C-alpha positions in Angstrom: 10.4 -108.6 -45.7 8.6 -106.0 -47.7 10.0 -104.9 -51.0 9.3 -101.9 -53.2 9.4 -101.7 -57.0 11.0 -98.8 -58.7 12.2 -97.5 -62.1 15.8 -96.1 -62.4 15.6 -92.5 -63.6 19.1 -91.3 -63.2 22.6 -92.6 -62.2 25.5 -90.7 -60.9 28.7 -92.7 -60.7 31.1 -91.7 -58.0 34.9 -92.1 -58.1 34.8 -94.6 -55.3 35.7 -98.2 -56.5 36.9 -101.5 -55.2 37.9 -104.8 -56.6 36.6 -108.0 -55.1 38.4 -111.4 -54.8 37.1 -112.3 -58.3 38.7 -109.2 -59.9 35.3 -107.6 -60.5 35.5 -103.8 -60.2 32.6 -102.3 -58.2 31.7 -98.6 -58.4 29.6 -96.7 -55.8 26.6 -95.1 -57.5 23.9 -92.7 -56.5 20.8 -94.0 -58.2 17.6 -91.9 -58.4 14.5 -94.0 -58.7 10.8 -93.5 -59.0 8.7 -95.8 -56.8 6.0 -97.5 -58.8 4.6 -100.2 -56.4 5.3 -102.9 -53.9 5.3 -106.6 -53.3 2.1 -108.4 -52.4 3.4 -108.9 -48.9 3.7 -105.1 -48.3 1.4 -104.5 -45.3 1.3 -100.7 -44.9 -1.1 -99.5 -47.7 -1.1 -95.9 -46.4 2.7 -95.7 -46.6 2.6 -97.3 -50.1 0.1 -94.7 -51.3 2.4 -91.9 -50.1 5.5 -93.4 -51.7 4.1 -94.2 -55.2 5.4 -91.6 -57.6 8.1 -90.3 -55.3 11.6 -90.0 -56.6 14.3 -90.9 -54.1 18.1 -91.4 -54.2 19.7 -94.5 -53.0 23.4 -95.6 -52.9 24.4 -98.9 -54.3 27.5 -100.6 -55.5 27.4 -101.4 -59.3 29.6 -103.7 -61.2 27.7 -104.4 -64.4 25.7 -102.2 -66.7 22.3 -103.7 -65.7 23.0 -102.7 -62.1 22.5 -99.0 -63.1 20.7 -99.0 -66.4 18.2 -96.0 -66.8 14.7 -97.3 -67.3 15.2 -100.7 -65.6 13.1 -101.9 -62.8 14.7 -102.6 -59.4 13.6 -103.9 -56.1 14.2 -101.9 -53.0 14.2 -103.0 -49.4 12.2 -100.7 -47.1 15.4 -100.4 -45.1 17.1 -98.7 -48.0 14.6 -95.8 -47.7 14.8 -95.4 -44.0 18.1 -93.6 -44.3 16.6 -90.9 -46.5 
């Protein structure tokens, strides 16, 4: 499975939350990222060149501060971008 690398540039926390069976509170966040590269297994070089430098918003559930820390690197599945 191909993966993209991105840097978190902005985080908007929503009011939607839930608690799992371990009493961890998860909050739905809209995370804006800038795509900076891809894994070595990424096959579509033309697509990668169009994506690098683009800023996109994704939705993820965050429980800990490192899940949504501005400036941190995250890995995206290509499927996460297909809904945009």
